[in-house]
C-alpha positions as CSV (number, residue, x, y, z in Angstrom):
1,M,0.0,0.3,-0.1
2,S,1.5,3.8,-0.9
3,A,2.1,5.7,1.6
4,S,-0.8,8.0,0.6
5,K,-3.5,6.2,0.9
6,R,-2.1,5.3,4.7
7,T,-2.1,8.7,5.6
8,P,-6.1,10.5,6.3
9,A,-5.4,12.5,2.8
10,G,-5.2,9.5,0.9
11,R,-8.2,7.7,2.6
12,A,-10.3,11.4,1.8
13,A,-9.1,11.2,-1.8
14,Q,-10.4,7.9,-1.7
15,M,-13.6,8.7,-0.8
16,A,-14.1,11.8,-2.8
17,G,-12.5,10.2,-6.2
18,P,-15.5,8.2,-7.5
19,V,-17.8,11.1,-7.1
20,L,-15.2,13.2,-9.0
21,A,-15.1,10.8,-11.9
22,L,-18.7,10.6,-12.2
23,S,-19.7,14.2,-11.4
24,L,-20.5,16.2,-14.2
25,F,-19.6,19.4,-16.1
26,G,-18.8,22.7,-14.6
27,V,-20.0,26.6,-15.2
28,G,-17.2,28.7,-14.3
29,G,-15.5,30.6,-16.3
30,M,-12.3,29.2,-17.4
31,M,-10.2,28.9,-14.1
32,Q,-6.3,28.3,-14.4
33,A,-5.2,25.0,-12.0
34,Q,-2.4,26.2,-9.6
35,A,0.4,24.2,-8.4
36,P,-0.2,23.2,-4.4
37,G,2.7,25.9,-3.5
38,S,-0.2,28.3,-3.7
39,T,-0.8,30.1,-0.3
40,G,-4.2,29.6,1.6
41,Q,-4.9,32.9,0.9
42,N,-5.0,33.0,-3.1
43,A,-7.2,29.2,-2.2
44,A,-9.9,31.0,-0.7
45,Q,-10.4,33.5,-3.0
46,S,-10.6,31.1,-5.9
47,T,-13.0,29.1,-3.8
48,A,-15.1,32.5,-4.0
49,S,-14.5,32.8,-7.5
50,T,-15.9,29.2,-7.9
51,A,-19.0,30.2,-6.2
52,Q,-19.1,32.8,-8.4
53,S,-19.2,31.1,-11.7
54,V,-21.8,28.3,-9.9
55,A,-24.3,31.2,-9.7
56,G,-23.0,32.2,-13.5
57,G,-23.8,28.7,-14.6
58,Q,-27.1,28.4,-12.5
59,T,-28.0,32.0,-14.8
60,L,-26.7,29.9,-18.0
61,L,-30.1,27.8,-17.1
62,Y,-32.5,30.4,-17.9
63,G,-30.4,31.8,-20.4
64,A,-29.1,28.8,-22.8
65,T,-27.9,29.2,-26.2
66,G,-29.2,30.2,-29.3
67,Q,-32.8,32.1,-29.3
68,N,-36.0,30.9,-30.0
69,S,-38.4,33.3,-32.1
70,A,-41.4,32.4,-30.3
71,S,-43.4,34.3,-28.9
72,S,-42.8,32.9,-25.0
73,S,-40.0,34.6,-23.3
74,Q,-37.2,32.5,-22.1
75,D,-38.4,33.3,-18.6
76,S,-41.3,30.8,-20.2
77,Y,-38.8,27.6,-20.2
78,R,-38.1,27.8,-16.0
79,G,-42.2,26.8,-15.6
80,S,-44.3,24.3,-16.4
81,V,-47.3,22.5,-15.3
82,V,-47.0,20.3,-12.4
83,E,-47.7,16.4,-13.5
84,G,-48.9,14.2,-10.6
85,K,-48.2,14.2,-7.0
86,S,-45.7,13.6,-4.9
87,T,-45.2,10.2,-3.8
88,G,-43.6,10.7,-0.3
89,A,-40.7,8.7,-1.0
90,T,-37.2,9.9,-3.0
91,M,-37.5,8.6,-6.3
92,D,-34.7,8.2,-8.5
93,L,-34.4,10.7,-11.9
94,T,-32.4,10.1,-14.9
95,L,-31.5,12.4,-17.6
96,D,-33.6,11.1,-19.9
97,D,-36.9,10.9,-17.4
98,A,-36.2,14.6,-16.5
99,I,-36.0,15.6,-20.3
100,Q,-39.4,13.8,-21.4
101,R,-41.0,15.4,-18.3
102,G,-40.2,18.6,-19.4
103,L,-41.0,18.1,-23.1
104,R,-44.6,17.0,-22.1
105,N,-44.8,19.8,-19.0
106,N,-42.4,22.6,-19.5
107,L,-43.9,26.0,-19.9
108,G,-42.2,26.9,-22.8
109,V,-43.9,24.1,-25.3
110,I,-47.0,24.3,-23.9
111,L,-47.1,27.7,-24.6
112,Q,-45.6,27.2,-28.0
113,S,-48.5,24.7,-28.7
114,S,-51.0,27.4,-28.2
115,T,-49.4,29.5,-30.8
116,V,-49.6,26.8,-33.1
117,R,-53.1,26.8,-32.5
118,N,-53.6,30.3,-32.7
119,A,-51.6,30.2,-36.1
120,N,-54.0,27.5,-37.7
121,G,-56.9,29.1,-36.4
122,Q,-55.8,32.4,-38.7
123,R,-54.8,30.2,-41.4
124,L,-58.4,28.9,-41.5
125,E,-60.0,32.2,-40.8
126,Q,-58.7,33.1,-43.8
127,L,-59.1,30.3,-46.3
128,Q,-62.8,31.1,-45.7
129,A,-62.6,33.7,-47.7
130,L,-61.7,31.5,-50.9
131,L,-64.4,29.3,-49.6
132,P,-68.4,29.2,-50.3
133,T,-70.2,31.0,-47.5
134,V,-73.9,29.5,-47.1
135,S,-76.2,30.8,-44.7
136,G,-80.6,30.6,-43.7
137,Q,-82.8,32.4,-42.5
138,A,-86.3,31.7,-41.5
139,S,-89.0,34.6,-40.9
140,I,-93.0,35.2,-40.2
141,E,-93.8,38.6,-40.7
142,V,-97.2,40.1,-40.1
143,E,-97.9,43.9,-41.8
144,Q,-100.9,46.1,-42.1
145,L,-100.7,49.2,-44.3
146,N,-102.2,52.3,-44.7
147,L,-102.3,53.0,-48.5
148,A,-103.6,56.5,-47.9
149,A,-100.4,57.2,-45.8
150,F,-98.7,56.5,-49.2
151,G,-101.1,58.7,-51.3
152,L,-103.2,56.4,-52.6
153,K,-106.5,56.3,-53.0
154,I,-108.8,53.7,-54.9
155,A,-112.0,53.5,-55.3
156,G,-113.9,50.9,-53.8
157,I,-110.7,49.8,-52.1
158,K,-110.1,50.2,-48.5
159,P,-107.2,52.2,-47.6
160,I,-106.4,49.7,-44.9
161,I,-105.3,46.4,-46.4
162,G,-104.1,43.3,-43.5
163,P,-103.2,42.3,-41.7
164,F,-101.7,39.7,-43.6
165,Q,-98.3,37.6,-42.9
166,V,-95.5,36.3,-44.9
167,V,-93.6,33.1,-44.6
168,D,-90.0,33.0,-46.1
169,F,-87.6,30.4,-45.5
170,R,-84.0,31.1,-47.7
171,A,-80.8,30.1,-48.3
172,Y,-78.4,32.4,-49.4
173,L,-74.4,31.9,-51.2
174,T,-71.7,34.1,-51.5
175,Q,-68.7,33.0,-53.2
176,N,-65.5,35.0,-54.7
177,V,-64.5,33.9,-58.1
178,L,-61.4,36.1,-58.1
179,N,-59.3,37.8,-55.0
180,L,-56.1,37.4,-55.5
181,N,-55.9,39.8,-52.2
182,A,-58.1,37.2,-50.5
183,L,-55.9,34.6,-52.2
184,Q,-52.2,36.0,-50.9
185,G,-54.1,36.6,-47.6
186,Y,-54.2,32.7,-47.0
187,L,-50.8,31.7,-47.8
188,A,-49.8,34.4,-45.8
189,A,-51.3,32.8,-42.9
190,K,-50.5,29.2,-44.4
191,H,-46.3,30.3,-44.0
192,N,-47.1,31.7,-40.6
193,F,-48.8,28.8,-39.3
194,A,-45.8,26.5,-41.1
195,G,-43.5,28.7,-39.1
196,A,-45.3,28.4,-36.1
197,K,-45.3,24.8,-36.2
198,L,-40.8,25.0,-36.4
199,T,-40.9,27.2,-33.4
200,A,-42.8,24.5,-31.5
201,E,-40.5,22.1,-33.1
202,D,-37.8,24.2,-32.0
203,A,-38.7,24.6,-28.2
204,H,-38.4,21.0,-27.8
205,D,-34.5,21.6,-28.4
206,M,-34.6,24.6,-26.0
207,V,-36.2,22.4,-23.2
208,V,-33.4,19.9,-23.8
209,L,-30.8,22.3,-23.0
210,T,-32.6,24.3,-20.1
211,V,-33.6,20.7,-18.2
212,G,-30.5,19.3,-19.1
213,N,-28.6,22.3,-18.0
214,A,-30.6,22.2,-14.4
215,Y,-30.1,18.3,-14.4
216,L,-26.7,18.6,-14.1
217,L,-26.5,21.4,-12.0
218,C,-27.7,18.9,-9.2
219,V,-25.1,16.5,-10.1
220,A,-22.5,18.2,-10.1
221,D,-23.8,20.1,-6.6
222,A,-24.1,16.7,-5.3
223,A,-20.2,15.8,-6.6
224,R,-19.4,18.6,-4.1
225,I,-21.2,17.8,-1.3
226,E,-19.6,14.2,-2.0
227,A,-15.9,16.0,-2.0
228,V,-17.0,18.1,1.1
229,K,-18.2,15.5,3.0
230,A,-14.4,13.9,2.5
231,E,-12.7,17.1,3.2
232,L,-14.5,17.1,6.2
233,A,-13.4,13.6,7.4
234,T,-9.4,14.9,6.7
235,S,-10.0,18.0,8.5
236,K,-11.6,16.3,11.7
237,V,-8.4,13.9,11.5
238,T,-6.0,16.8,11.5
239,L,-7.9,18.5,14.6
240,D,-7.9,15.3,16.7
241,Q,-4.0,14.8,16.0
242,A,-3.9,18.5,17.2
243,V,-5.7,18.3,19.9
244,A,-3.8,14.8,21.1
245,G,-0.2,16.6,20.4
246,H,-1.5,19.1,22.6
247,D,-2.9,17.3,24.9
248,A,0.4,15.5,25.4
249,G,2.3,18.8,25.2
250,T,4.3,18.9,21.6
251,N,1.8,20.8,19.8
252,P,0.6,24.5,21.1
253,R,-2.9,25.7,21.6
254,L,-2.4,27.4,18.2
255,D,-2.4,24.1,16.4
256,V,-5.4,23.5,17.7
257,L,-7.5,26.4,17.2
258,R,-5.8,26.6,13.5
259,A,-7.2,23.0,12.8
260,Q,-10.5,23.7,14.7
261,V,-10.9,26.7,12.3
262,D,-10.4,24.5,9.3
263,Y,-12.5,22.0,10.5
264,Q,-15.6,24.4,11.1
265,N,-15.0,26.0,7.7
266,E,-15.4,23.1,6.4
267,Q,-18.7,22.3,8.0
268,Q,-20.1,25.5,6.8
269,S,-19.1,24.6,3.4
270,L,-21.2,21.7,3.6
271,I,-23.7,23.5,5.0
272,S,-24.2,26.0,1.8
273,T,-23.5,23.1,-0.9
274,T,-25.9,20.9,0.6
275,N,-28.2,24.0,0.7
276,Q,-27.2,24.9,-3.1
277,L,-28.4,21.2,-4.2
278,A,-32.0,22.0,-2.3
279,K,-32.2,25.2,-4.8
280,D,-31.4,23.3,-8.1
281,K,-33.5,20.8,-7.2
282,L,-36.5,23.1,-6.8
283,A,-35.5,25.1,-10.2
284,L,-35.0,21.6,-11.9
285,A,-38.5,20.5,-10.7
286,R,-40.2,23.8,-11.9
287,T,-38.4,23.2,-15.1
288,I,-40.1,19.3,-15.8
289,G,-43.6,19.7,-13.9
290,L,-42.3,17.6,-10.8
291,P,-44.1,18.1,-7.4
292,L,-42.0,20.8,-5.4
293,D,-42.4,18.1,-2.5
294,Q,-41.2,15.5,-4.5
295,D,-38.2,14.5,-3.0
296,F,-35.9,12.9,-5.6
297,R,-32.0,12.1,-6.4
298,A,-30.2,12.6,-10.3
299,I,-28.5,9.1,-10.8
300,D,-26.7,9.5,-14.0
301,L,-23.3,10.5,-13.0
302,S,-21.8,10.4,-16.6
303,P,-17.7,10.1,-16.7
304,Y,-15.7,12.4,-18.9
305,K,-16.1,11.7,-22.1
306,A,-14.1,13.9,-24.9
307,L,-15.2,14.7,-28.3
308,D,-12.9,15.3,-30.9
309,N,-12.8,16.4,-34.0
310,V,-15.6,18.7,-34.4
311,D,-14.8,20.8,-38.1
312,P,-16.4,24.1,-36.9
313,Q,-17.6,24.6,-41.1
314,T,-19.2,21.2,-41.3
315,A,-20.5,21.4,-38.1
316,F,-22.4,25.0,-39.2
317,E,-23.7,23.8,-42.4
318,Q,-25.3,20.7,-40.6
319,A,-27.3,23.2,-38.5
320,V,-28.4,25.2,-41.1
321,K,-29.9,22.9,-42.9
322,S,-30.8,21.2,-39.0
323,R,-31.8,24.2,-36.8
324,K,-36.4,24.8,-36.8
325,D,-35.6,28.1,-36.3
326,L,-34.1,29.0,-39.3
327,Q,-36.9,27.3,-40.8
328,A,-39.7,28.9,-39.4
329,M,-37.7,32.0,-39.7
330,A,-37.6,31.3,-43.6
331,E,-41.7,30.7,-43.4
332,Q,-41.9,33.5,-41.9
333,L,-39.9,35.7,-44.8
334,K,-42.4,33.8,-46.9
335,G,-45.6,34.9,-45.4
336,A,-44.0,38.8,-45.3
337,E,-43.9,38.5,-48.9
338,A,-47.1,37.2,-49.0
339,Q,-48.4,40.0,-47.4
340,K,-46.8,42.4,-50.0
341,K,-48.1,40.6,-53.0
342,A,-51.5,41.4,-51.1
343,A,-51.1,44.6,-50.8
344,W,-50.4,45.2,-54.1
345,D,-53.3,43.1,-55.3
346,D,-55.5,45.1,-53.7
347,R,-55.7,47.7,-56.0
348,L,-57.1,45.1,-58.9
349,P,-60.4,44.0,-59.3
350,T,-62.5,41.3,-57.5
351,A,-65.1,39.0,-58.6
352,Q,-68.0,37.6,-56.5
353,V,-70.8,35.7,-57.0
354,S,-73.9,35.6,-54.6
355,G,-77.4,34.1,-54.6
356,D,-80.5,33.4,-52.2
357,Y,-83.0,30.4,-52.5
358,G,-86.3,30.4,-50.9
359,D,-90.0,29.3,-50.3
360,Q,-91.9,32.4,-49.6
361,G,-96.0,32.6,-49.2
362,T,-98.7,33.4,-46.9
363,T,-98.2,29.9,-45.3
364,F,-96.6,26.7,-45.6
365,G,-99.4,25.7,-47.3
366,H,-99.7,28.5,-49.9
367,S,-96.6,29.5,-50.8
368,H,-94.0,29.6,-53.8
369,G,-90.1,29.3,-54.7
370,T,-88.3,32.3,-55.2
371,Y,-84.8,33.1,-55.9
372,T,-82.4,36.0,-56.9
373,A,-78.7,35.3,-58.7
374,T,-76.1,37.9,-58.6
375,G,-72.7,38.8,-60.5
376,T,-70.8,41.2,-59.0
377,I,-67.0,42.5,-60.4
378,S,-65.4,45.9,-58.5
379,A,-62.3,47.7,-58.5
380,P,-61.5,50.8,-56.4
381,I,-60.2,53.4,-58.4
382,L,-58.8,56.1,-56.4
383,Q,-57.1,55.2,-53.1
384,I,-53.5,56.3,-54.0
385,A,-52.5,56.8,-51.0
386,K,-53.6,53.7,-49.3
387,D,-52.1,51.7,-51.8
388,R,-48.7,53.2,-51.7
389,G,-49.3,52.9,-48.0
390,E,-50.0,49.2,-47.8
391,V,-47.4,47.9,-49.8
392,Q,-44.9,49.9,-47.9
393,V,-45.8,48.8,-44.6
394,A,-45.5,45.3,-46.2
395,D,-42.1,46.0,-47.5
396,A,-40.8,47.0,-44.4
397,A,-41.9,43.8,-42.6
398,V,-40.2,41.5,-45.7
399,Q,-36.7,43.6,-45.5
400,E,-37.4,43.4,-41.8
401,Q,-37.7,39.8,-41.8
402,K,-35.1,38.8,-44.4
403,A,-32.4,40.8,-42.0
404,K,-33.3,38.4,-39.2
405,L,-32.5,35.6,-41.0
406,A,-29.7,36.7,-42.4
407,D,-28.5,37.5,-38.5
408,Q,-29.6,34.4,-37.0
409,V,-27.9,32.6,-39.8
410,Q,-24.8,34.1,-38.4
411,Q,-26.0,33.6,-34.7
412,V,-26.4,30.0,-35.3
413,N,-22.3,29.9,-36.6
414,A,-21.3,31.9,-33.7
415,D,-23.3,29.5,-31.4
416,V,-21.5,26.7,-32.8
417,R,-17.9,27.8,-33.3
418,D,-18.6,28.9,-29.3
419,S,-19.6,25.6,-28.2
420,I,-16.7,24.1,-30.1
421,L,-14.1,26.6,-28.5
422,D,-15.7,25.8,-24.8
423,I,-15.5,22.2,-25.7
424,Q,-11.8,22.2,-26.4
425,A,-11.2,24.6,-23.4
426,A,-13.1,22.6,-21.0
427,A,-11.3,19.1,-21.7
428,K,-7.7,21.1,-21.3
429,L,-9.3,22.6,-17.8
430,V,-10.5,19.2,-16.8
431,E,-6.7,17.4,-17.3
432,A,-5.1,20.5,-16.0
433,A,-7.5,20.4,-12.9
434,K,-7.4,17.0,-12.3
435,S,-3.5,17.0,-12.0
436,N,-3.9,20.0,-9.7
437,V,-6.3,17.3,-7.6
438,D,-3.4,14.8,-7.3
439,L,-0.7,17.6,-6.6
440,A,-2.7,18.8,-4.0
441,T,-3.5,15.7,-2.5
442,E,-0.2,14.3,-2.2
443,A,0.7,17.9,-0.8
444,L,-1.7,17.5,2.1
445,S,-0.7,13.9,2.6
446,E,2.9,15.1,3.4
447,S,2.6,18.0,5.4
448,Q,0.0,15.8,7.5
449,Q,3.0,13.4,7.8
450,R,5.2,15.8,8.6
451,F,2.8,17.5,11.5
452,H,2.3,14.2,12.9
453,A,6.0,13.3,13.3
454,G,6.9,16.5,15.0
455,I,9.0,18.2,12.2
456,A,6.5,21.4,11.3
457,D,2.9,23.2,12.9
458,N,0.2,22.1,11.2
459,L,0.4,25.4,9.0
460,P,1.4,23.7,5.6
461,V,-1.6,21.5,6.7
462,S,-4.3,24.1,6.4
463,Q,-3.1,25.8,3.4
464,A,-3.1,22.0,1.8
465,Q,-6.3,21.3,2.4
466,S,-7.8,25.2,1.4
467,Q,-5.7,24.1,-2.0
468,L,-7.2,20.5,-2.1
469,E,-10.9,22.0,-2.0
470,Q,-9.7,24.7,-4.8
471,A,-8.8,21.8,-6.7
472,N,-11.7,19.8,-6.3
473,D,-14.4,22.7,-7.1
474,Q,-12.0,23.4,-10.6
475,Y,-12.1,19.4,-11.2
476,I,-16.0,19.6,-10.8
477,S,-16.1,22.8,-12.7
478,A,-14.4,22.1,-15.0
479,L,-16.5,18.8,-15.9
480,Y,-19.7,20.5,-15.5
481,Q,-18.7,22.8,-17.9
482,H,-17.1,20.4,-20.7
483,N,-20.7,18.6,-20.6
484,V,-22.5,21.9,-20.7
485,A,-20.4,23.3,-24.2
486,K,-21.5,19.5,-25.4
487,L,-24.9,19.7,-24.4
488,S,-24.7,23.5,-25.9
489,L,-23.2,22.5,-29.1
490,A,-25.9,19.6,-29.5
491,R,-28.8,23.0,-29.1
492,A,-26.8,25.3,-31.9
493,L,-26.8,21.8,-33.9
494,G,-30.4,21.5,-34.1
495,A,-30.0,18.3,-33.0
496,A,-30.4,18.4,-28.8
497,Q,-33.8,16.7,-28.5
498,T,-32.9,13.6,-30.8
499,N,-29.2,13.2,-30.2
500,Y,-28.1,14.8,-26.6
501,K,-27.2,11.7,-25.2
502,D,-24.4,11.1,-28.2
503,Y,-22.6,14.5,-27.6
504,L,-22.7,13.9,-24.1
505,G,-21.1,10.2,-24.1
506,G,-18.3,12.2,-26.3
507,K,-19.9,11.3,-30.0
């Protein structure tokens, strides 16, 4: 057995090792791994920086890479509609289960479904202008006329006629024969409906990214808790050694006080990380529709897997073909162009036929069929300002939509390249942070042995413990960051819903 495994630090490293090997990705900024020779003050500053980075990662949960052009906002993906009730027991939640729940219950997806239904309703409304319109009417009218009031005086006829009744059952038909404005209006609504459906599909990728990030935050929090517990156990051993040495008269009281401070700092860190896990679990439950009083544990602890040989240009070309938000914006552009044609066609003649047929008489038994048929051609003669105004408004909408589409294509390009850069940088951070954990563990072991042998006081032990805590935080954060970058790349490529497992697995 090696010396490092015989020491308390070695045992603590054995406890933390499996957790760190399985913990998921880190959110922090590009943290540089520091050698074990750093001072305790630098270690504390780095730990605070790591905490700020975690907060930034929790913000990332609601500002995921790639924009969705839907009517729902980014905040919509924070919420959900609750599904079921709490079981009263702790449930095991896999990443796939969390994503499937999110796809069913996330508020962003639900709002997008409503948007699709609204767009379909508008399409049907526009379609009706091209279809026959039939209505019916039944009436019974009772009248009495005074001919003298109309200046009619006829010999032998009483001026008062009636009362008499007229019974009328009638159907009316109206049909546009030629109306290019209505046709283009329908085509615009049809493109908008297609765009709404594509945007709803794109919302699924946003949910996968949001839920995946929330899930992985919980896993990283759990890994930090295990690491802090291991560090707490190491601090307890050091404290016991200091107390024993002081009781034996070989160590000063300062060593005991310093060890007590280190031990209590680890206790505070455990309280803080446990609280953070509880809050991040609530955030995850909110995104997937899980009752907030339902306890669960995230059980998908994916190991580190590299993602190599991703060509940015090839990935961008794939994203242009796959991204549903780009396809949705292309449909919206077609809709705007159809509206522009409709504005121009508003100055053209329209042709319409209408008619009615019914049964009319004094009673049901004394009636006869009657009908009318009308054909109408109408055309605007003088509405210059209106025509030009409508065309200019529609043309402005077309130009705006073209600019948005062109910008979104470049945004997708940037998303892809940003994700690839993040993956590459995070992979290097994982390697450096893992080396730093090994070095910090070895430094702690050496300082503890020197303190136990009475060669030195426990100041180097305290510094080494701070450096190990910093190294563990950096390692967990680097793993977390690497996997988030891979998940972001899957979203940037438009493949988050279908292929997220491949990217997290290092496809």
